[in-house]
C-alpha positions in Angstrom: 0.4 -0.4 -0.1 1.8 3.2 -1.2 0.3 6.6 1.5 2.2 8.3 -0.6 -0.8 8.2 -3.4 -3.9 7.9 -0.5 -2.4 11.4 0.6 -2.1 13.0 -2.2 -5.9 12.2 -2.8 -6.8 13.4 0.3 -5.0 16.5 -0.1 -7.2 16.6 -3.1 -10.2 16.6 -1.2 -11.1 12.6 -2.4 -13.3 12.0 0.4 -12.3 8.1 0.2 -8.9 9.1 0.8 -10.0 11.0 4.1 -11.6 8.3 5.7 -8.6 6.2 4.9 -6.6 8.7 7.0 -9.2 9.3 9.7 -10.0 5.0 10.3 -6.2 4.8 9.9 -6.2 6.9 13.8 -9.7 6.9 15.3 -9.2 5.9 19.2 -12.1 5.4 19.7 -13.3 1.3 19.8 -15.5 -0.3 17.3 -16.1 2.8 15.4 -15.7 3.3 11.3 -15.7 6.6 8.9 -17.2 7.1 6.1 -17.1 10.6 4.4 -18.9 12.1 1.2 -18.3 15.2 -0.1 -21.3 17.4 -2.3 -19.3 21.1 -3.6 -17.2 22.4 -1.1 -19.1 20.0 2.0 -17.2 17.5 3.4 -19.5 15.1 5.0 -17.8 12.9 7.8 -20.4 10.0 8.6 -18.9 8.2 12.3 -20.5 4.5 12.5 -20.4 3.1 16.2 -22.5 1.6 18.8 -22.8 3.9 21.8 -22.4 7.5 21.4 -19.2 9.4 20.6 -17.5 12.1 22.8 -18.5 15.6 20.8 -15.8 17.9 22.0 -13.4 15.1 21.6 -14.3 14.0 17.9 -14.9 17.4 16.4 -11.4 18.1 18.2 -9.8 15.3 16.5 -11.0 15.9 13.3 -10.2 19.1 12.9 -6.9 19.1 14.4 -5.8 16.5 11.4 -8.1 18.3 8.2 -6.7 21.3 9.0 -3.5 20.4 8.6 -4.7 18.6 5.1 -4.9 22.5 4.1 -8.0 21.2 1.8 -8.7 23.9 -0.6 -12.2 22.8 -2.2 -13.6 22.2 0.8 -15.4 25.2 3.3 -17.4 23.4 5.4 -17.2 20.0 7.5 -20.3 18.6 8.8 -20.2 15.5 11.2 -22.7 13.0 11.7 -22.0 10.4 14.6 -24.8 7.2 14.2 -25.9 3.7 14.4 -26.3 2.2 11.2 -28.0 -1.1 12.2 -30.5 0.8 14.7 -30.8 4.1 11.9 -29.8 5.9 14.7 -28.1 9.8 15.1 -26.8 10.0 18.0 -25.8 13.7 17.1 -24.1 15.7 14.3 -22.1 18.9 14.2 -21.3 21.0 11.8 -17.6 23.6 11.7 -15.7 25.7 8.6 -12.3 25.9 7.6 -10.4 28.8 7.1 -8.8 29.3 3.8 -4.6 28.6 3.9 -2.5 31.7 3.4 -0.1 28.9 2.0 -2.7 28.1 -0.3 -3.4 31.3 -1.3 -0.1 32.2 -2.2 1.2 28.9 -3.9 -2.0 28.2 -5.9 -2.1 24.9 -4.3 1.5 24.2 -6.5 3.3 26.4 -8.1 3.2 26.0 -11.9 6.9 26.8 -12.0 7.6 24.2 -9.8 5.2 21.6 -11.8 7.2 20.4 -14.1 10.2 19.3 -11.9 7.9 17.7 -9.6 6.5 15.5 -11.7 10.3 14.9 -13.1 11.4 14.4 -9.7 8.1 11.9 -9.7 9.1 10.1 -12.6 12.6 9.7 -11.8 12.0 8.8 -8.0 9.9 5.8 -9.6 12.3 4.7 -11.5 15.3 4.4 -8.7 12.3 2.8 -6.6 12.5 5.6 -3.6 10.6 8.3 -2.3 10.0 11.5 -4.7 11.5 14.5 -3.8 10.4 18.0 -3.3 11.7 21.5 -4.3 13.2 22.5 -1.3 11.1 25.1 -1.1 7.3 23.5 -1.4 7.6 21.9 1.7 4.6 19.0 2.9 3.8 17.8 6.5 6.5 15.1 7.1 7.7 14.2 4.0 4.2 14.8 2.5 4.6 14.2 -1.2 3.3 16.3 -3.3 2.1 14.5 -7.2 1.8 16.1 -10.4 -1.3 16.1 -11.4 -1.7 13.6 -14.2 -0.9 10.8 -11.9 -4.4 11.4 -10.1 -7.2 9.6 -11.4 -9.5 12.3 -11.2 -12.3 10.4 -13.0 -12.4 8.1 -10.2 -12.8 10.4 -7.4 -17.2 9.9 -7.7 -16.6 6.0 -9.4 -18.7 4.8 -5.8 -21.9 6.7 -5.4 -23.7 7.3 -2.2 -26.9 7.7 -1.7 -27.3 11.6 0.0 -30.7 11.1 1.7 -31.4 9.8 4.9 -33.5 6.7 4.5 -31.5 5.4 1.4 -28.2 6.1 3.9 -28.8 4.2 6.1 -28.7 1.6 4.3 -25.5 1.9 2.4 -23.9 2.2 5.4 -24.6 -0.8 6.8 -23.6 -2.6 3.5 -20.5 -0.8 2.4 -19.1 0.4 6.0 -16.4 -2.3 6.3 -15.2 -2.3 3.1 -15.3 1.2 1.9 -11.9 2.5 3.2 -10.2 0.4 0.6 -11.4 2.0 -2.3 -8.4 4.8 -2.7 -6.3 1.8 -2.8 -8.6 0.8 -5.9 -9.0 2.9 -7.9 -5.7 4.8 -7.4 -3.5 2.2 -8.0 -6.3 0.2 -10.3 -5.6 -3.1 -8.8 -7.4 -5.4 -6.8 -6.1 -4.9 -3.3 -8.6 -6.0 0.0 -7.3 -5.1 3.2 -8.9 -6.0 6.1 -9.8 -3.4 8.8 -7.7 -5.2 11.9 -4.9 -3.4 9.4 -6.5 -0.3 8.9 -7.4 0.0 12.9 -4.7 -2.0 14.8 -2.5 0.7 16.3 0.8 -2.0 16.2 0.7 -1.6 12.3 3.8 0.8 11.8 2.8 3.1 8.9 4.8 5.3 7.1 1.8 8.5 6.4 2.4 11.7 8.5 0.1 11.3 11.6 -2.4 13.8 10.4 -4.7 12.6 12.5 -3.2 11.7 16.0 -4.7 8.4 18.3 -6.3 8.9 21.4 -4.0 8.9 25.0 -5.5 6.1 26.6 -3.2 5.0 29.0 -3.2 0.9 27.1 -5.2 -0.9 25.1 -6.6 -3.9 24.4 -5.2 -5.4 22.1 -6.1 -9.3 19.6 -3.8 -12.0 20.3 -4.2 -14.4 17.2 -5.8 -17.3 19.9 -8.6 -14.7 20.1 -7.5 -13.6 23.5 -6.9 -10.0 24.6 -4.0 -8.6 26.9 -3.6 -5.0 28.0 -0.8 -2.9 26.5 0.8 0.3 28.1 1.2 3.0 25.8 3.4 6.4 27.1 2.5 9.9 26.4 5.5 10.6 24.4 4.6 9.2 21.1 1.6 12.0 21.1 4.0 14.5 22.3 6.4 13.5 19.6 4.1 14.1 17.0 2.8 16.8 17.8 6.9 18.0 17.9 6.8 16.3 14.5 3.7 18.6 12.5 4.9 21.8 15.1 8.3 21.3 12.7 6.5 20.8 9.6 4.7 23.8 10.1 7.5 25.8 11.0 9.5 24.6 7.9 6.7 26.1 5.0 7.8 29.6 6.2 11.5 29.1 7.6 14.1 31.2 5.5 17.2 32.5 8.0 18.9 30.4 9.8 18.1 30.9 12.9 14.7 29.8 11.6 15.5 26.6 10.5 17.5 26.0 13.7 14.9 26.4 15.2 13.2 23.8 12.9 16.3 21.8 13.5 15.4 21.9 17.4 12.3 20.7 16.8 12.7 17.6 15.0 15.0 17.0 17.7 12.6 16.4 20.7 10.1 15.0 18.3 13.3 12.4 18.0 14.6 12.6 21.7 10.3 11.5 22.6 10.3 8.8 20.2 13.9 7.2 21.6 12.0 7.3 25.6 9.6 5.3 24.2 9.9 1.3 25.8 9.9 -2.0 23.9 6.3 -2.7 26.0 4.6 -0.2 24.3 1.8 0.1 21.8 3.5 2.3 19.6 7.1 1.2 20.2 7.1 -0.4 16.7 5.4 2.6 15.0 7.9 4.7 16.9 11.0 3.3 15.7 9.6 4.0 11.6 9.1 7.7 12.6 12.2 8.0 13.9 14.0 7.2 10.6 11.5 9.2 9.4 12.1 12.0 11.2 15.9 11.8 11.1 15.7 12.5 7.3 13.7 15.5 8.0 15.7 16.7 10.9 19.3 16.0 8.6 17.4 18.0 5.8 16.4 21.1 8.6 19.8 21.1 9.1 21.3 21.1 5.2 19.1 24.2 5.3 21.4 25.9 7.5 24.4 26.4 5.5 22.2 27.2 2.3 20.4 29.5 4.6 21.1 33.3 3.0 24.1 35.4 4.6 24.1 38.7 3.3 27.9 39.4 2.8 29.2 42.8 4.5 32.9 44.7 4.1 35.3 44.3 6.1 38.5 45.4 4.5 39.9 47.1 1.8 43.4 47.1 0.7 45.2 49.9 -0.8 48.6 50.4 -2.1 50.4 50.3 -5.2 49.0 47.3 -7.1 46.9 46.6 -10.5 45.0 43.3 -9.3 44.7 41.7 -12.1 43.1 38.5 -9.8 42.9 37.5 -6.2 43.4 33.8 -6.1 43.6 31.8 -2.4 46.5 28.9 -1.9 44.0 26.7 0.3 45.8 27.8 4.0 45.8 31.4 4.1 47.9 32.7 1.4 46.4 35.5 -0.9 48.2 36.0 -4.2 47.2 39.1 -6.5 49.2 39.2 -9.7 49.4 42.8 -10.7 50.6 42.7 -14.5 52.6 45.2 -16.4 51.3 48.2 -14.6 53.4 47.0 -11.3 55.4 44.1 -12.0 54.6 42.1 -9.1 52.4 39.5 -7.3 51.4 40.3 -4.0 50.7 38.4 -1.0 48.5 38.6 1.3 47.6 37.0 5.2 44.2 36.6 6.9 45.3 39.5 9.1 45.2 41.4 5.7 48.3 42.3 6.0 51.3 41.9 3.0 53.4 39.3 3.4 55.3 39.7 0.5 55.8 42.2 -2.4 57.5 39.7 -5.6 59.1 41.0 -8.7 58.2 39.5 -11.3 62.2 39.4 -12.9 63.9 36.4 -13.8 67.8 35.7 -15.3 66.9 32.7 -17.8 70.6 31.3 -17.4 69.5 30.9 -13.6 66.5 28.7 -14.3 68.5 26.5 -17.2 67.0 28.3 -20.5 69.2 29.1 -22.9 68.8 31.5 -25.5 68.0 34.9 -23.3 70.3 37.7 -21.5 70.2 39.8 -18.9 67.2 40.0 -16.5 63.5 39.8 -18.0 60.5 40.9 -16.4 56.9 39.3 -16.9 53.5 41.1 -16.5 51.5 38.5 -13.8 47.9 37.5 -15.1 46.7 34.4 -12.5 47.8 32.0 -10.5 46.9 28.5 -9.4 48.0 26.4 -6.6 48.5 22.8 -5.6 46.0 20.9 -3.5 48.5 20.8 -0.5 49.0 24.9 -1.6 53.4 24.0 -1.6 53.7 25.8 -5.1 51.6 28.1 -7.2 51.6 29.0 -10.9 51.3 32.1 -12.2 50.8 32.8 -16.2 52.4 36.3 -17.7 50.7 38.1 -20.4 54.2 38.7 -22.3 57.8 39.1 -21.2 60.0 42.0 -21.2 63.7 41.5 -22.4 66.2 40.2 -25.1 64.9 37.8 -27.4 61.2 39.3 -26.7 59.8 42.0 -29.6 56.8 40.7 -30.9 54.4 41.0 -27.5 50.7 39.9 -28.5 47.6 41.8 -27.8 44.5 41.4 -27.0 43.2 40.8 -30.2 45.6 38.6 -31.5 46.0 35.3 -34.0 48.4 32.3 -35.1 49.9 33.6 -37.8 50.8 36.9 -36.0 53.2 34.7 -34.4 53.7 36.6 -31.1 56.1 35.7 -28.8 56.5 32.6 -26.2 55.5 33.4 -22.7 56.5 32.1 -19.8 54.8 30.4 -16.1 56.9 31.1 -13.1 56.1 28.3 -10.2 56.3 29.9 -6.8 57.4 28.3 -3.4 54.7 29.1 -0.7 57.4 28.7 1.9 60.1 30.6 0.6 58.2 33.1 -1.6 60.6 33.1 -4.3 59.8 31.8 -8.0 62.1 28.5 -8.4 61.0 27.4 -12.3 60.5 29.3 -14.9 58.6 27.1 -17.8 58.1 27.8 -21.7 54.2 27.7 -22.6 52.1 29.8 -25.8 51.2 33.3 -26.4 49.7 35.4 -24.2 48.9 33.0 -21.4 46.1 33.6 -19.8 44.3 31.3 -17.2 45.8 28.1 -15.8 44.5 25.3 -13.8 46.3 22.7 -11.8 44.8 19.2 -11.3 43.8 17.7 -8.2 46.2 15.4 -8.4 48.8 17.6 -8.4 50.8 16.3 -11.5 49.3 18.6 -14.4 49.0 21.9 -14.9 46.8 23.4 -18.7 47.5 26.4 -19.3 45.1 28.2 -21.8 47.6 30.3 -24.5 45.4 33.6 -26.1 47.2 34.8 -28.5 48.2 31.2 -30.2 44.8 30.1 -29.2 45.4 26.6 -27.4 46.7 25.2 -24.2 49.7 24.0 -22.7 49.7 21.0 -20.3 53.1 21.5 -18.0 53.9 18.5 -16.6 54.2 19.4 -12.7 57.7 16.9 -12.3 59.4 17.5 -15.4 58.9 21.3 -14.7 57.9 21.7 -18.8 55.5 21.7 -20.9 54.3 17.8 -22.3 51.6 18.6 -24.6 50.6 21.6 -26.6 46.6 21.2 -28.1 44.9 23.8 -30.6 41.3 24.8 -29.7 40.0 28.1 -31.6 39.8 31.7 -30.9 41.0 32.9 -27.5 41.0 30.0 -25.0 40.3 31.1 -21.2 38.6 29.9 -18.3 39.4 26.2 -17.6 38.3 23.9 -14.9 39.1 20.6 -14.1 37.2 17.4 -12.8 37.6 16.1 -8.8 39.9 13.3 -10.9 41.7 15.0 -13.0 40.7 13.4 -16.3 38.5 16.2 -17.6 39.7 19.7 -18.7 37.0 21.8 -19.5 38.0 24.6 -21.7 36.0 28.8 -22.4 36.7 29.4 -25.7 35.8 32.7 -25.7 35.9 33.8 -29.3 33.1 31.2 -29.7 30.1 29.7 -28.0 31.7 26.9 -27.1 33.1 24.7 -24.3 36.0 22.8 -25.2 36.5 18.7 -22.7 39.6 17.7 -23.0 40.4 14.0 -21.8 44.1 14.3 -20.0 45.2 10.8 -20.3 44.5 10.2 -24.2 44.4 14.5 -25.3 40.9 13.4 -27.0 38.9 16.6 -27.2 35.0 17.1 -27.6 32.9 20.1 -27.7 30.0 21.3 -25.9 28.5 23.7 -28.0 26.6 26.8 -27.5 26.7 27.2 -24.3 26.4 31.3 -25.1 27.7 34.7 -26.3 31.8 34.7 -24.9 32.0 32.6 -22.1 35.1 33.5 -20.0 35.6 31.9 -16.5 34.7 28.6 -15.0 34.1 27.0 -12.1 32.8 23.3 -11.6 30.5 21.6 -8.4 32.2 19.5 -5.4 30.2 16.8 -7.5 31.5 16.7 -10.6 27.4 17.4 -12.3 27.4 20.8 -13.3 29.2 23.4 -14.6 28.9 27.2 -13.9 30.1 29.5 -16.6 30.8 33.7 -17.0 29.0 34.7 -20.3 31.2 38.2 -20.9 28.8 39.3 -23.6 25.6 38.4 -22.6 26.2 39.7 -19.2 24.7 36.4 -17.7 25.8 33.1 -15.5 25.4 29.8 -17.3 24.7 26.8 -15.3 25.7 23.5 -17.3 24.8 20.2 -15.9 27.4 17.6 -17.2 25.5 14.6 -17.2 23.4 15.8 -20.9 25.8 19.0 -21.8 22.3 21.4 -22.0 22.6 24.8 -20.4 19.7 23.8 -17.2 19.3 27.7 -16.1 21.4 31.3 -16.8 20.7 34.1 -15.1 21.6 37.5 -15.6 24.2 39.6 -13.0 25.6 42.5 -14.2 27.2 44.2 -17.0 30.0 41.7 -18.1 30.3 39.1 -15.2 34.2 38.5 -15.7 35.5 36.1 -12.8 33.8 33.5 -10.8 33.8 31.2 -7.9 32.4 28.8 -5.5 32.0 28.0 -2.1 33.4 24.4 -1.0 30.4 22.7 -0.7 29.3 24.0 -3.7 26.3 26.1 -2.9 27.1 29.6 -3.3 28.9 31.6 -6.7 29.9 34.9 -6.4 30.6 36.7 -9.2 32.3 39.7 -10.7 30.7 42.4 -12.7 33.2 44.1 -14.0 31.3 47.1 -15.5 28.9 47.0 -13.0 31.4 47.3 -10.2 29.1 44.8 -8.1 29.7 41.3 -6.5 27.0 39.1 -6.7 26.4 35.6 -4.4 24.1 33.2 -6.7 22.1 30.3 -4.9 23.8 27.4 -7.1 20.8 25.3 -7.0 18.1 27.7 -8.4 20.8 29.8 -9.6 18.8 32.8 -8.1 21.0 36.2 -7.4 20.2 36.3 -3.5 22.8 39.6 -3.1 24.6 42.4 -5.1 27.2 44.5 -3.4 29.1 47.4 -4.5 32.6 47.3 -5.3 35.3 49.5 -6.3 35.7 50.4 -10.0 36.3 47.3 -12.1 36.2 44.1 -10.4 38.1 41.5 -12.2 39.1 38.8 -10.1 37.6 36.6 -6.9 38.4 33.8 -4.8 36.6 32.0 -1.4 37.8 31.5 1.9 36.3 28.5 3.4 37.7 28.7 6.1 37.2 32.6 7.3 34.2 32.9 5.0 35.2 35.5 3.6 35.4 36.5 -0.2 38.5 38.5 -1.8 37.9 41.0 -4.5 40.9 42.4 -7.0 39.6 45.4 -8.2 41.5 46.4 -10.9 41.8 50.2 -10.5 43.7 49.3 -7.8 42.6 47.6 -4.4 41.2 44.7 -2.7 38.4 44.2 -1.1 37.4 41.0 1.5 34.0 40.8 2.1 32.5 38.8 5.3 29.4 36.7 5.3 
């Protein structure tokens, strides 16, 4: 029996499904429920041998029905009767308030329906519980199934007489079996469940406890030999369910970190109460199941604490004689700013925002056993990448200055112009000295080290290719042509694939680092510049410089699944260590945007100094460093 289908039908006002939920939780022995819907009125018939306590019944029903958030029902009419004796004990009426959630969301927001349906079909194929979009929360994992899965034509397949004369006879004949009709309708299979299965409280159910059982101190249970025994029942189960309901309600409106912490605390209380239930308690088996369910909900709320939006606040501005083209964190507390030919330096900072060292870009080729050059040479530092233990940094130089360099490249160039080949520096982060100089292509811009630290991939702007550096040999071992203006690079966690943004196109090259085979992801957008890959290797994020947008690419399908506008000329980008947030600098808008990667929603945009062009993240301090080409570094705190 799949209770998710029954719950779905009940939430859409199906009277048979509502009756199933009520019967599952009725605290009064020898009582059965039947419900009938006419327009916006739901009639609930409670058949019993003796009159039921009116106030307790009303509270019991109102508590459960309110949690269903019925949208098409306004009035609830309850009839307590004895069908065998044609006797009506009492009747009463209450009205439902219109749910503000329903008004705002229109039952299920259209923007999410395709996602819900997609997730539903995926879950069926994997035989797991369907997953909701994170902002569509139902009580205790109640899954909103897509409307196409509801057999609406079957809603009225059971004809129930409305007049009292026929009603009592109908109740007599059908009350014991009607509660299974929803399962038959939903699954179109002949499943027959005994009334004992629906009402025996020792059965473990997976549906939410919308209707909470009565709080009797003991319950009479039927032994297999027909005798009865008394089983103790504590109040912890009821209290735990109440805590769970409170947590589920709080979940629907939680947004801030503090609100999600309250949700987490409430789920924890519910679990703690369930764990107090002894083995001889009638609800012990159900509590064991609920503990597993509540822990999943607890994990979800704990994850949401991480997702909760924390605004960026400017913490520090570092001025100086700098012109940073990029800023890169070593992962171990050092920050390298590459200051191009305008300063001919790499400035290194620590987490106290202090300048640790200014490294000049001056080298003597002869010191590195490089022949054909005499005298002293200067570079023009552009970008940096670090080994994954932070021991080494590799720095690309836009061009070289000195003897032997007569034809420097430019931003508009081609291989036919035979521009000077340039060099990559390696810096030891212990000594902060240049200890290797490695020849690459013309105008090297971006570079990235593989996670296994065996290779460094360098994009050469003017020779329209990439260089592959072997970090053991400290030399280029492969040159691969890609097309006009290769720029950003991202490498997967297995060190197998390098993704290269070819900025003079709309494409991304995929380079296999084992056999050098090249494949393409076409049509991602105009002028792809910078790339970052998420920790799971499932998504690639691309800044589209000409479109003013950031794109999210699904690497399983190689399809763009979302684009979002951040500002004028989004240049560089960084991703948080957990893959939850993106940070994008918008060069002409003088701004930094914080994006929730899952939804690609811009959560915040803050002003920066003019011409922000580089960005990096310090995961340990939750600080975002921004390089402003106009001559400063800015640090924002989360």
